[in-house]
All heavy atoms as a GROMACS GRO file, in nm:
protein
  559
    1MET      N    1  18.191   0.429   1.787
    1MET     CA    2  18.100   0.432   1.900
    1MET      C    3  18.182   0.443   2.029
    1MET      O    4  18.291   0.391   2.039
    1MET     CB    5  18.016   0.304   1.899
    1MET     CG    6  17.911   0.302   2.002
    1MET     SD    7  17.795   0.170   1.962
    1MET     CE    8  17.680   0.198   2.088
    2ALA      N    9  18.128   0.511   2.127
    2ALA     CA   10  18.197   0.533   2.254
    2ALA      C   11  18.210   0.402   2.331
    2ALA      O   12  18.125   0.314   2.320
    2ALA     CB   13  18.123   0.634   2.338
    3LYS      N   14  18.317   0.392   2.407
    3LYS     CA   15  18.342   0.274   2.489
    3LYS      C   16  18.256   0.276   2.614
    3LYS      O   17  18.234   0.382   2.674
    3LYS     CB   18  18.489   0.276   2.533
    3LYS     CG   19  18.571   0.164   2.482
    3LYS     CD   20  18.712   0.178   2.534
    3LYS     CE   21  18.779   0.046   2.538
    3LYS     NZ   22  18.917   0.055   2.583
    4ALA      N   23  18.206   0.162   2.654
    4ALA     CA   24  18.128   0.151   2.777
    4ALA      C   25  18.220   0.167   2.898
    4ALA      O   26  18.333   0.122   2.897
    4ALA     CB   27  18.057   0.017   2.783
    5VAL      N   28  18.171   0.233   3.001
    5VAL     CA   29  18.248   0.254   3.123
    5VAL      C   30  18.175   0.185   3.237
    5VAL      O   31  18.052   0.197   3.251
    5VAL     CB   32  18.262   0.405   3.153
    5VAL    CG1   33  18.334   0.428   3.284
    5VAL    CG2   34  18.331   0.476   3.040
    6ALA      N   35  18.249   0.114   3.319
    6ALA     CA   36  18.190   0.046   3.434
    6ALA      C   37  18.143   0.150   3.537
    6ALA      O   38  18.212   0.248   3.563
    6ALA     CB   39  18.291  -0.048   3.498
    7LEU      N   40  18.026   0.129   3.590
    7LEU     CA   41  17.972   0.220   3.691
    7LEU      C   42  18.027   0.182   3.828
    7LEU      O   43  17.991   0.080   3.885
    7LEU     CB   44  17.819   0.215   3.693
    7LEU     CG   45  17.751   0.260   3.565
    7LEU    CD1   46  17.600   0.244   3.576
    7LEU    CD2   47  17.786   0.404   3.534
    8THR      N   48  18.116   0.263   3.878
    8THR     CA   49  18.178   0.240   4.008
    8THR      C   50  18.127   0.345   4.105
    8THR      O   51  18.075   0.450   4.063
    8THR     CB   52  18.331   0.250   3.998
    8THR    OG1   53  18.364   0.382   3.959
    8THR    CG2   54  18.387   0.150   3.898
    9PRO      N   55  18.141   0.321   4.236
    9PRO     CA   56  18.097   0.422   4.333
    9PRO      C   57  18.165   0.558   4.311
    9PRO      O   58  18.104   0.662   4.330
    9PRO     CB   59  18.135   0.362   4.468
    9PRO     CG   60  18.135   0.215   4.445
    9PRO     CD   61  18.183   0.198   4.303
   10GLY      N   62  18.291   0.558   4.267
   10GLY     CA   63  18.362   0.683   4.242
   10GLY      C   64  18.300   0.764   4.130
   10GLY      O   65  18.284   0.885   4.138
   11ILE      N   66  18.261   0.697   4.024
   11ILE     CA   67  18.198   0.765   3.910
   11ILE      C   68  18.060   0.815   3.949
   11ILE      O   69  18.019   0.925   3.912
   11ILE     CB   70  18.192   0.672   3.788
   11ILE    CG1   71  18.332   0.649   3.733
   11ILE    CG2   72  18.100   0.728   3.681
   11ILE    CD1   73  18.340   0.549   3.620
   12MET      N   74  17.988   0.733   4.022
   12MET     CA   75  17.850   0.769   4.059
   12MET      C   76  17.844   0.884   4.158
   12MET      O   77  17.745   0.954   4.165
   12MET     CB   78  17.778   0.647   4.119
   12MET     CG   79  17.766   0.531   4.024
   12MET     SD   80  17.672   0.570   3.876
   12MET     CE   81  17.510   0.581   3.942
   13SER      N   82  17.951   0.908   4.235
   13SER     CA   83  17.947   1.015   4.334
   13SER      C   84  18.013   1.144   4.286
   13SER      O   85  18.024   1.238   4.362
   13SER     CB   86  18.016   0.968   4.463
   13SER     OG   87  18.154   0.945   4.438
   14THR      N   88  18.055   1.149   4.160
   14THR     CA   89  18.118   1.269   4.106
   14THR      C   90  18.015   1.381   4.100
   14THR      O   91  17.906   1.362   4.047
   14THR     CB   92  18.174   1.243   3.966
   14THR    OG1   93  18.264   1.135   3.974
   14THR    CG2   94  18.243   1.364   3.910
   15PRO      N   95  18.045   1.499   4.157
   15PRO     CA   96  17.948   1.609   4.153
   15PRO      C   97  17.927   1.660   4.011
   15PRO      O   98  18.020   1.661   3.930
   15PRO     CB   99  18.012   1.717   4.240
   15PRO     CG  100  18.157   1.685   4.241
   15PRO     CD  101  18.168   1.538   4.224
   16LYS      N  102  17.805   1.695   3.981
   16LYS     CA  103  17.773   1.750   3.850
   16LYS      C  104  17.815   1.895   3.844
   16LYS      O  105  17.803   1.968   3.942
   16LYS     CB  106  17.624   1.737   3.821
   16LYS     CG  107  17.578   1.594   3.809
   16LYS     CD  108  17.431   1.588   3.777
   16LYS     CE  109  17.386   1.443   3.765
   16LYS     NZ  110  17.245   1.434   3.733
   17THR      N  111  17.861   1.938   3.727
   17THR     CA  112  17.898   2.078   3.709
   17THR      C  113  17.807   2.140   3.605
   17THR      O  114  17.762   2.072   3.513
   17THR     CB  115  18.044   2.093   3.663
   17THR    OG1  116  18.061   2.020   3.542
   17THR    CG2  117  18.140   2.041   3.769
   18SER      N  118  17.779   2.265   3.621
   18SER     CA  119  17.693   2.337   3.530
   18SER      C  120  17.778   2.417   3.433
   18SER      O  121  17.879   2.476   3.470
   18SER     CB  122  17.601   2.431   3.607
   18SER     OG  123  17.525   2.508   3.518
   19THR      N  124  17.735   2.420   3.307
   19THR     CA  125  17.809   2.497   3.207
   19THR      C  126  17.744   2.633   3.180
   19THR      O  127  17.797   2.712   3.105
   19THR     CB  128  17.819   2.420   3.075
   19THR    OG1  129  17.687   2.389   3.030
   19THR    CG2  130  17.899   2.291   3.093
   20THR      N  131  17.630   2.659   3.242
   20THR     CA  132  17.565   2.787   3.219
   20THR      C  133  17.619   2.892   3.313
   20THR      O  134  17.670   2.863   3.420
   20THR     CB  135  17.412   2.777   3.241
   20THR    OG1  136  17.389   2.740   3.376
   20THR    CG2  137  17.349   2.678   3.146
   21SER      N  138  17.607   3.018   3.273
   21SER     CA  139  17.655   3.127   3.357
   21SER      C  140  17.538   3.203   3.420
   21SER      O  141  17.555   3.313   3.467
   21SER     CB  142  17.742   3.222   3.274
   21SER     OG  143  17.665   3.278   3.170
   22ARG      N  144  17.421   3.146   3.417
   22ARG     CA  145  17.302   3.213   3.471
   22ARG      C  146  17.320   3.251   3.617
   22ARG      O  147  17.293   3.363   3.658
   22ARG     CB  148  17.181   3.124   3.454
   22ARG     CG  149  17.057   3.178   3.523
   22ARG     CD  150  16.938   3.096   3.492
   22ARG     NE  151  16.880   3.153   3.372
   22ARG     CZ  152  16.781   3.101   3.306
   22ARG    NH1  153  16.730   2.987   3.342
   22ARG    NH2  154  16.733   3.160   3.200
   23ASN      N  155  17.368   3.158   3.699
   23ASN     CA  156  17.388   3.188   3.841
   23ASN      C  157  17.495   3.294   3.861
   23ASN      O  158  17.484   3.378   3.947
   23ASN     CB  159  17.423   3.062   3.919
   23ASN     CG  160  17.305   2.967   3.927
   23ASN    OD1  161  17.191   3.010   3.908
   23ASN    ND2  162  17.331   2.843   3.952
   24LYS      N  163  17.600   3.291   3.782
   24LYS     CA  164  17.706   3.390   3.791
   24LYS      C  165  17.651   3.528   3.759
   24LYS      O  166  17.679   3.624   3.827
   24LYS     CB  167  17.820   3.354   3.695
   24LYS     CG  168  17.934   3.451   3.700
   24LYS     CD  169  18.041   3.415   3.599
   24LYS     CE  170  18.148   3.521   3.596
   24LYS     NZ  171  18.238   3.507   3.485
   25ALA      N  172  17.570   3.537   3.655
   25ALA     CA  173  17.514   3.666   3.616
   25ALA      C  174  17.423   3.720   3.726
   25ALA      O  175  17.426   3.839   3.758
   25ALA     CB  176  17.436   3.653   3.486
   26SER      N  177  17.342   3.635   3.784
   26SER     CA  178  17.253   3.679   3.891
   26SER      C  179  17.331   3.730   4.010
   26SER      O  180  17.294   3.827   4.074
   26SER     CB  181  17.162   3.564   3.935
   26SER     OG  182  17.079   3.527   3.829
   27ALA      N  183  17.441   3.662   4.041
   27ALA     CA  184  17.521   3.701   4.157
   27ALA      C  185  17.590   3.835   4.134
   27ALA      O  186  17.610   3.911   4.228
   27ALA     CB  187  17.624   3.593   4.187
   28THR      N  188  17.628   3.866   4.012
   28THR     CA  189  17.701   3.989   3.987
   28THR      C  190  17.610   4.110   3.971
   28THR      O  191  17.655   4.222   3.988
   28THR     CB  192  17.790   3.977   3.861
   28THR    OG1  193  17.706   3.944   3.750
   28THR    CG2  194  17.896   3.870   3.880
   29THR      N  195  17.482   4.090   3.939
   29THR     CA  196  17.394   4.203   3.916
   29THR      C  197  17.322   4.250   4.042
   29THR      O  198  17.280   4.364   4.049
   29THR     CB  199  17.289   4.172   3.808
   29THR    OG1  200  17.216   4.058   3.847
   29THR    CG2  201  17.354   4.149   3.674
   30ALA      N  202  17.307   4.163   4.140
   30ALA     CA  203  17.236   4.201   4.262
   30ALA      C  204  17.336   4.241   4.370
   30ALA      O  205  17.441   4.181   4.383
   30ALA     CB  206  17.151   4.084   4.312
   31PRO      N  207  17.303   4.345   4.448
   31PRO     CA  208  17.390   4.381   4.560
   31PRO      C  209  17.400   4.264   4.657
   31PRO      O  210  17.309   4.181   4.666
   31PRO     CB  211  17.318   4.500   4.624
   31PRO     CG  212  17.225   4.551   4.521
   31PRO     CD  213  17.190   4.434   4.434
   32LYS      N  214  17.509   4.258   4.732
   32LYS     CA  215  17.528   4.148   4.826
   32LYS      C  216  17.415   4.144   4.928
   32LYS      O  217  17.373   4.247   4.978
   32LYS     CB  218  17.662   4.162   4.897
   32LYS     CG  219  17.779   4.129   4.810
   32LYS     CD  220  17.906   4.122   4.890
   32LYS     CE  221  18.017   4.080   4.798
   32LYS     NZ  222  18.140   4.052   4.869
   33GLY      N  223  17.367   4.025   4.955
   33GLY     CA  224  17.262   4.006   5.053
   33GLY      C  225  17.123   4.028   4.998
   33GLY      O  226  17.026   3.996   5.063
   34GLU      N  227  17.112   4.083   4.879
   34GLU     CA  228  16.980   4.106   4.820
   34GLU      C  229  16.955   4.003   4.710
   34GLU      O  230  17.036   3.990   4.619
   34GLU     CB  231  16.974   4.247   4.759
   34GLU     CG  232  16.837   4.285   4.710
   34GLU     CD  233  16.831   4.430   4.661
   34GLU    OE1  234  16.918   4.509   4.697
   34GLU    OE2  235  16.739   4.460   4.587
   35PRO      N  236  16.846   3.927   4.719
   35PRO     CA  237  16.821   3.824   4.617
   35PRO      C  238  16.785   3.888   4.484
   35PRO      O  239  16.728   3.997   4.478
   35PRO     CB  240  16.703   3.746   4.675
   35PRO     CG  241  16.635   3.842   4.766
   35PRO     CD  242  16.742   3.931   4.821
   36SER      N  243  16.820   3.820   4.376
   36SER     CA  244  16.783   3.869   4.244
   36SER      C  245  16.660   3.793   4.196
   36SER      O  246  16.637   3.678   4.234
   36SER     CB  247  16.899   3.852   4.146
   36SER     OG  248  16.932   3.716   4.133
   37VAL      N  249  16.578   3.857   4.117
   37VAL     CA  250  16.456   3.796   4.065
   37VAL      C  251  16.454   3.814   3.913
   37VAL      O  252  16.508   3.911   3.860
   37VAL     CB  253  16.329   3.859   4.126
   37VAL    CG1  254  16.321   3.832   4.274
   37VAL    CG2  255  16.323   4.007   4.100
   38PRO      N  256  16.393   3.720   3.841
   38PRO     CA  257  16.386   3.733   3.695
   38PRO      C  258  16.287   3.842   3.655
   38PRO      O  259  16.190   3.870   3.725
   38PRO     CB  260  16.338   3.596   3.649
   38PRO     CG  261  16.273   3.534   3.767
   38PRO     CD  262  16.336   3.595   3.889
   39LEU      N  263  16.315   3.906   3.542
   39LEU     CA  264  16.227   4.009   3.487
   39LEU      C  265  16.221   3.988   3.337
   39LEU      O  266  16.325   3.978   3.272
   39LEU     CB  267  16.282   4.148   3.518
   39LEU     CG  268  16.208   4.266   3.456
   39LEU    CD1  269  16.068   4.280   3.516
   39LEU    CD2  270  16.286   4.394   3.476
   40GLN      N  271  16.101   3.978   3.282
   40GLN     CA  272  16.086   3.956   3.139
   40GLN      C  273  16.018   4.076   3.075
   40GLN      O  274  15.928   4.136   3.134
   40GLN     CB  275  16.002   3.832   3.112
   40GLN     CG  276  16.068   3.705   3.156
   40GLN     CD  277  15.982   3.583   3.123
   40GLN    OE1  278  15.865   3.596   3.087
   40GLN    NE2  279  16.039   3.466   3.137
   41ILE      N  280  16.063   4.110   2.954
   41ILE     CA  281  16.001   4.218   2.878
   41ILE      C  282  15.982   4.170   2.735
   41ILE      O  283  16.048   4.076   2.690
   41ILE     CB  284  16.086   4.348   2.878
   41ILE    CG1  285  16.224   4.323   2.820
   41ILE    CG2  286  16.097   4.402   3.019
   41ILE    CD1  287  16.307   4.449   2.799
   42ARG      N  288  15.892   4.231   2.664
   42ARG     CA  289  15.867   4.198   2.523
   42ARG      C  290  15.909   4.319   2.440
   42ARG      O  291  15.855   4.429   2.457
   42ARG     CB  292  15.720   4.168   2.498
   42ARG     CG  293  15.667   4.053   2.579
   42ARG     CD  294  15.709   3.923   2.516
   42ARG     NE  295  15.660   3.813   2.597
   42ARG     CZ  296  15.721   3.698   2.607
   42ARG    NH1  297  15.832   3.677   2.543
   42ARG    NH2  298  15.672   3.604   2.681
   43ILE      N  299  16.006   4.300   2.353
   43ILE     CA  300  16.054   4.407   2.266
   43ILE      C  301  16.074   4.351   2.127
   43ILE      O  302  16.087   4.229   2.109
   43ILE     CB  303  16.186   4.470   2.319
   43ILE    CG1  304  16.294   4.364   2.333
   43ILE    CG2  305  16.163   4.538   2.452
   43ILE    CD1  306  16.430   4.420   2.372
   44PRO      N  307  16.078   4.438   2.025
   44PRO     CA  308  16.101   4.390   1.888
   44PRO      C  309  16.235   4.317   1.877
   44PRO      O  310  16.332   4.351   1.946
   44PRO     CB  311  16.102   4.518   1.805
   44PRO     CG  312  16.027   4.618   1.887
   44PRO     CD  313  16.053   4.582   2.030
   45ALA      N  314  16.241   4.217   1.790
   45ALA     CA  315  16.362   4.136   1.772
   45ALA      C  316  16.483   4.221   1.734
   45ALA      O  317  16.594   4.196   1.782
   45ALA     CB  318  16.337   4.029   1.666
   46SER      N  319  16.462   4.324   1.653
   46SER     CA  320  16.575   4.408   1.611
   46SER      C  321  16.634   4.484   1.730
   46SER      O  322  16.755   4.500   1.740
   46SER     CB  323  16.530   4.506   1.503
   46SER     OG  324  16.427   4.590   1.553
   47GLU      N  325  16.550   4.528   1.821
   47GLU     CA  326  16.599   4.599   1.938
   47GLU      C  327  16.667   4.504   2.036
   47GLU      O  328  16.765   4.540   2.099
   47GLU     CB  329  16.485   4.676   2.005
   47GLU     CG  330  16.430   4.783   1.912
   47GLU     CD  331  16.373   4.902   1.983
   47GLU    OE1  332  16.393   4.915   2.104
   47GLU    OE2  333  16.309   4.982   1.915
   48ALA      N  334  16.615   4.382   2.047
   48ALA     CA  335  16.678   4.281   2.134
   48ALA      C  336  16.819   4.251   2.083
   48ALA      O  337  16.914   4.241   2.162
   48ALA     CB  338  16.594   4.155   2.137
   49LYS      N  339  16.832   4.241   1.952
   49LYS     CA  340  16.964   4.215   1.893
   49LYS      C  341  17.059   4.330   1.920
   49LYS      O  342  17.176   4.310   1.952
   49LYS     CB  343  16.949   4.192   1.742
   49LYS     CG  344  17.072   4.140   1.676
   49LYS     CD  345  17.048   4.117   1.527
   49LYS     CE  346  17.040   3.969   1.503
   49LYS     NZ  347  17.033   3.935   1.360
   50ALA      N  348  17.010   4.454   1.911
   50ALA     CA  349  17.093   4.572   1.937
   50ALA      C  350  17.137   4.575   2.084
   50ALA      O  351  17.252   4.610   2.114
   50ALA     CB  352  17.016   4.699   1.902
   51ILE      N  353  17.049   4.538   2.174
   51ILE     CA  354  17.083   4.535   2.317
   51ILE      C  355  17.190   4.429   2.343
   51ILE      O  356  17.287   4.452   2.416
   51ILE     CB  357  16.958   4.509   2.404
   51ILE    CG1  358  16.867   4.633   2.400
   51ILE    CG2  359  16.995   4.474   2.547
   51ILE    CD1  360  16.730   4.611   2.460
   52LYS      N  361  17.175   4.312   2.282
   52LYS     CA  362  17.273   4.206   2.298
   52LYS      C  363  17.410   4.250   2.247
   52LYS      O  364  17.512   4.224   2.311
   52LYS     CB  365  17.229   4.079   2.225
   52LYS     CG  366  17.112   4.011   2.291
   52LYS     CD  367  17.068   3.890   2.210
   52LYS     CE  368  16.946   3.826   2.270
   52LYS     NZ  369  16.902   3.707   2.194
   53ARG      N  370  17.412   4.317   2.132
   53ARG     CA  371  17.539   4.366   2.076
   53ARG      C  372  17.603   4.470   2.168
   53ARG      O  373  17.723   4.468   2.192
   53ARG     CB  374  17.517   4.428   1.938
   53ARG     CG  375  17.504   4.327   1.829
   53ARG     CD  376  17.505   4.396   1.694
   53ARG     NE  377  17.477   4.300   1.591
   53ARG     CZ  378  17.392   4.318   1.492
   53ARG    NH1  379  17.324   4.432   1.484
   53ARG    NH2  380  17.372   4.224   1.402
   54ALA      N  381  17.522   4.563   2.219
   54ALA     CA  382  17.574   4.667   2.307
   54ALA      C  383  17.631   4.607   2.435
   54ALA      O  384  17.737   4.649   2.482
   54ALA     CB  385  17.464   4.768   2.340
   55ALA      N  386  17.564   4.508   2.491
   55ALA     CA  387  17.613   4.441   2.611
   55ALA      C  388  17.744   4.369   2.582
   55ALA      O  389  17.838   4.374   2.662
   55ALA     CB  390  17.509   4.344   2.665
   56LEU      N  391  17.752   4.304   2.467
   56LEU     CA  392  17.873   4.233   2.429
   56LEU      C  393  17.989   4.330   2.412
   56LEU      O  394  18.100   4.305   2.459
   56LEU     CB  395  17.849   4.156   2.299
   56LEU     CG  396  17.965   4.073   2.246
   56LEU    CD1  397  17.998   3.962   2.344
   56LEU    CD2  398  17.931   4.014   2.111
   57GLU      N  399  17.964   4.444   2.347
   57GLU     CA  400  18.069   4.545   2.327
   57GLU      C  401  18.115   4.605   2.460
   57GLU      O  402  18.230   4.643   2.475
   57GLU     CB  403  18.020   4.655   2.234
   57GLU     CG  404  18.006   4.609   2.090
   57GLU     CD  405  17.942   4.713   1.999
   57GLU    OE1  406  17.915   4.825   2.045
   57GLU    OE2  407  17.918   4.678   1.882
   58ALA      N  408  18.025   4.612   2.558
   58ALA     CA  409  18.059   4.666   2.690
   58ALA      C  410  18.118   4.557   2.780
   58ALA      O  411  18.149   4.584   2.895
   58ALA     CB  412  17.934   4.726   2.756
   59ASP      N  413  18.133   4.435   2.725
   59ASP     CA  414  18.186   4.321   2.801
   59ASP      C  415  18.104   4.297   2.927
   59ASP      O  416  18.157   4.281   3.037
   59ASP     CB  417  18.333   4.342   2.834
   59ASP     CG  418  18.402   4.213   2.876
   59ASP    OD1  419  18.359   4.105   2.829
   59ASP    OD2  420  18.498   4.219   2.955
   60GLN      N  421  17.970   4.299   2.911
   60GLN     CA  422  17.878   4.277   3.023
   60GLN      C  423  17.774   4.175   2.981
   60GLN      O  424  17.753   4.150   2.862
   60GLN     CB  425  17.803   4.407   3.058
   60GLN     CG  426  17.890   4.518   3.110
   60GLN     CD  427  17.809   4.644   3.134
   60GLN    OE1  428  17.723   4.680   3.054
   60GLN    NE2  429  17.835   4.709   3.245
   61THR      N  430  17.706   4.118   3.081
   61THR     CA  431  17.590   4.035   3.051
   61THR      C  432  17.475   4.129   3.015
   61THR      O  433  17.481   4.250   3.043
   61THR     CB  434  17.549   3.949   3.172
   61THR    OG1  435  17.507   4.035   3.277
   61THR    CG2  436  17.663   3.859   3.217
   62ILE      N  437  17.372   4.074   2.956
   62ILE     CA  438  17.256   4.157   2.922
   62ILE      C  439  17.194   4.214   3.049
   62ILE      O  440  17.155   4.330   3.053
   62ILE     CB  441  17.153   4.076   2.841
   62ILE    CG1  442  17.214   4.036   2.706
   62ILE    CG2  443  17.024   4.155   2.820
   62ILE    CD1  444  17.132   3.936   2.628
   63SER      N  445  17.190   4.133   3.155
   63SER     CA  446  17.134   4.180   3.282
   63SER      C  447  17.214   4.296   3.338
   63SER      O  448  17.157   4.396   3.384
   63SER     CB  449  17.130   4.067   3.384
   63SER     OG  450  17.041   3.967   3.342
   64GLU      N  451  17.346   4.284   3.338
   64GLU     CA  452  17.432   4.392   3.387
   64GLU      C  453  17.413   4.518   3.305
   64GLU      O  454  17.400   4.628   3.359
   64GLU     CB  455  17.579   4.349   3.383
   64GLU     CG  456  17.614   4.241   3.482
   64GLU     CD  457  17.751   4.181   3.458
   64GLU    OE1  458  17.803   4.189   3.344
   64GLU    OE2  459  17.807   4.126   3.553
   65PHE      N  460  17.408   4.502   3.172
   65PHE     CA  461  17.392   4.616   3.083
   65PHE      C  462  17.258   4.687   3.105
   65PHE      O  463  17.253   4.809   3.118
   65PHE     CB  464  17.403   4.570   2.937
   65PHE     CG  465  17.386   4.681   2.837
   65PHE    CD1  466  17.490   4.769   2.812
   65PHE    CD2  467  17.268   4.697   2.768
   65PHE    CE1  468  17.476   4.871   2.720
   65PHE    CE2  469  17.252   4.798   2.676
   65PHE     CZ  470  17.357   4.887   2.652
   66MET      N  471  17.150   4.609   3.114
   66MET     CA  472  17.018   4.668   3.132
   66MET      C  473  17.004   4.734   3.268
   66MET      O  474  16.943   4.840   3.280
   66MET     CB  475  16.908   4.562   3.112
   66MET     CG  476  16.899   4.508   2.970
   66MET     SD  477  16.870   4.635   2.846
   66MET     CE  478  16.706   4.686   2.885
   67LEU      N  479  17.066   4.676   3.372
   67LEU     CA  480  17.062   4.737   3.504
   67LEU      C  481  17.140   4.868   3.504
   67LEU      O  482  17.095   4.967   3.564
   67LEU     CB  483  17.119   4.640   3.608
   67LEU     CG  484  17.099   4.679   3.754
   67LEU    CD1  485  16.952   4.698   3.787
   67LEU    CD2  486  17.160   4.573   3.844
   68GLU      N  487  17.253   4.871   3.435
   68GLU     CA  488  17.331   4.995   3.425
   68GLU      C  489  17.251   5.102   3.349
   68GLU      O  490  17.252   5.219   3.387
   68GLU     CB  491  17.462   4.965   3.353
   68GLU     CG  492  17.557   5.083   3.355
   68GLU     CD  493  17.691   5.046   3.292
   68GLU    OE1  494  17.756   4.950   3.341
   68GLU    OE2  495  17.732   5.116   3.197
   69CYS      N  496  17.182   5.063   3.243
   69CYS     CA  497  17.098   5.157   3.168
   69CYS      C  498  16.986   5.213   3.256
   69CYS      O  499  16.956   5.333   3.252
   69CYS     CB  500  17.037   5.089   3.045
   69CYS     SG  501  17.154   5.051   2.916
   70PHE      N  502  16.926   5.127   3.337
   70PHE     CA  503  16.820   5.170   3.427
   70PHE      C  504  16.872   5.273   3.526
   70PHE      O  505  16.810   5.378   3.548
   70PHE     CB  506  16.760   5.050   3.501
   70PHE     CG  507  16.670   5.089   3.614
   70PHE    CD1  508  16.544   5.140   3.590
   70PHE    CD2  509  16.711   5.076   3.746
   70PHE    CE1  510  16.460   5.178   3.694
   70PHE    CE2  511  16.629   5.112   3.851
   70PHE     CZ  512  16.503   5.162   3.825
   71HIS      N  513  16.989   5.245   3.587
   71HIS     CA  514  17.046   5.339   3.684
   71HIS      C  515  17.082   5.472   3.618
   71HIS      O  516  17.060   5.579   3.678
   71HIS     CB  517  17.168   5.278   3.753
   71HIS     CG  518  17.132   5.169   3.851
   71HIS    ND1  519  17.052   5.190   3.961
   71HIS    CD2  520  17.164   5.038   3.852
   71HIS    CE1  521  17.037   5.077   4.026
   71HIS    NE2  522  17.104   4.983   3.962
   72ALA      N  523  17.134   5.468   3.496
   72ALA     CA  524  17.167   5.592   3.424
   72ALA      C  525  17.040   5.672   3.396
   72ALA      O  526  17.039   5.794   3.410
   72ALA     CB  527  17.240   5.559   3.295
   73HIS      N  528  16.933   5.603   3.361
   73HIS     CA  529  16.806   5.671   3.335
   73HIS      C  530  16.750   5.736   3.462
   73HIS      O  531  16.700   5.849   3.458
   73HIS     CB  532  16.705   5.571   3.278
   73HIS     CG  533  16.566   5.626   3.265
   73HIS    ND1  534  16.532   5.716   3.166
   73HIS    CD2  535  16.455   5.607   3.341
   73HIS    CE1  536  16.404   5.748   3.181
   73HIS    NE2  537  16.355   5.684   3.285
   74MET      N  538  16.761   5.665   3.572
   74MET     CA  539  16.709   5.719   3.697
   74MET      C  540  16.788   5.840   3.746
   74MET      O  541  16.731   5.928   3.812
   74MET     CB  542  16.705   5.610   3.806
   74MET     CG  543  16.609   5.496   3.776
   74MET     SD  544  16.439   5.550   3.747
   74MET     CE  545  16.390   5.594   3.912
   75LYS      N  546  16.916   5.847   3.716
   75LYS     CA  547  16.998   5.962   3.755
   75LYS      C  548  16.964   6.084   3.671
   75LYS      O  549  16.978   6.197   3.718
   75LYS     CB  550  17.146   5.930   3.740
   75LYS     CG  551  17.199   5.841   3.850
   75LYS     CD  552  17.347   5.818   3.833
   75LYS     CE  553  17.400   5.724   3.940
   75LYS     NZ  554  17.544   5.696   3.921
   76ALA      N  555  16.922   6.062   3.547
   76ALA     CA  556  16.893   6.174   3.455
   76ALA      C  557  16.766   6.246   3.488
   76ALA      O  558  16.686   6.213   3.564
   76ALA     CB  559  16.888   6.123   3.312
   0.00000   0.00000   0.00000
């Protein structure tokens, strides 16, 4: 069992850190100064898995990958 730790002012004032990269992904996909907003779509599970794999192979987040796909589509 874990040892009990005394609650001191130093421990209580330690800033919390986040382990998620959600904010990082939002910051990298939106142009500077432009806020990013969530967008949800419904697609078959097999296609969602394929998109996740493609984003991973491209070393991008799913948001970055999908935004790049959108821009490529609009240029075509």
